[in-house]
C-alpha positions in Angstrom: 96.2 80.3 38.8 95.5 78.4 35.6 96.7 81.2 33.3 100.2 80.8 35.0 100.2 77.1 34.5 99.9 77.5 30.7 103.2 79.3 30.8 105.0 76.3 32.3 106.6 73.4 30.3 106.5 70.4 32.5 104.1 68.8 34.9 106.7 69.0 37.6 106.9 72.8 37.2 103.2 73.1 37.2 102.9 71.0 40.5 105.6 73.1 42.1 104.0 76.3 41.0 100.6 75.2 42.4 102.2 74.5 45.7 103.9 77.9 45.8 100.7 79.6 44.8 98.6 78.0 47.5 101.2 78.5 50.2 102.1 82.1 49.5 99.2 83.9 47.8 97.6 85.4 50.9 100.9 86.4 52.5 102.1 88.0 49.3 98.9 90.0 49.0 99.1 91.2 52.5 102.7 92.1 52.1 102.0 94.1 49.0 99.0 95.8 50.6 101.1 96.8 53.6 103.6 98.5 51.2 101.1 100.0 48.7 98.0 100.7 50.8 95.9 100.0 47.7 94.0 96.7 47.1 94.1 96.9 43.3 97.8 97.7 43.2 98.5 94.9 45.7 96.7 92.4 43.5 98.5 93.7 40.4 101.9 93.3 42.0 101.1 89.8 43.2 100.1 88.9 39.7 103.3 90.5 38.3 105.3 88.5 40.8 103.7 85.2 39.8 104.4 86.0 36.2 108.1 86.6 37.0 108.2 83.4 39.0 107.1 81.4 35.9 110.3 82.6 34.2 112.5 81.5 37.1 110.7 78.4 38.4 113.3 75.9 37.4 116.0 77.7 39.5 113.7 77.6 42.5 112.7 74.0 42.4 115.8 72.6 44.1 115.9 75.3 46.8 114.7 74.8 50.3 111.3 76.4 51.1 112.7 79.3 53.0 115.1 80.3 50.2 112.2 80.1 47.7 110.1 82.3 50.0 112.9 84.8 50.3 113.2 84.9 46.5 109.5 85.5 46.1 109.4 88.2 48.8 112.4 90.0 47.2 110.7 90.1 43.8 107.4 91.2 45.3 108.9 94.0 47.4 111.0 95.3 44.4 107.9 95.4 42.3 105.9 97.2 45.0 108.5 99.8 45.7 109.0 100.4 42.0 105.3 101.0 41.5 105.2 103.2 44.6 108.1 105.2 43.3 106.5 105.5 39.9 103.2 106.7 41.2 104.9 109.2 43.5 106.9 110.6 40.6 103.8 110.8 38.4 101.8 112.6 41.0 104.5 115.3 41.1 103.9 116.1 37.5 100.1 116.2 37.6 
């Protein structure tokens, strides 16, 4: 988690990010795993999602928790589906 905190500017952003990380990490991982069926890929997509969140955190801070979770879930699913599609296309050409 600490590598993400280095990307944030304010203590308020860091505290908010810590809260999101602790609340959603496991659920994000299991969601990604359900889509990708690969532990390593699921971990990578959760990491990519958290990196994206550091860029959009200020927009999320005033949102209700459910809206923030929906935003996180949307980003995660898009990343997972894009990876799945990419791997499927690459396997066709092998």
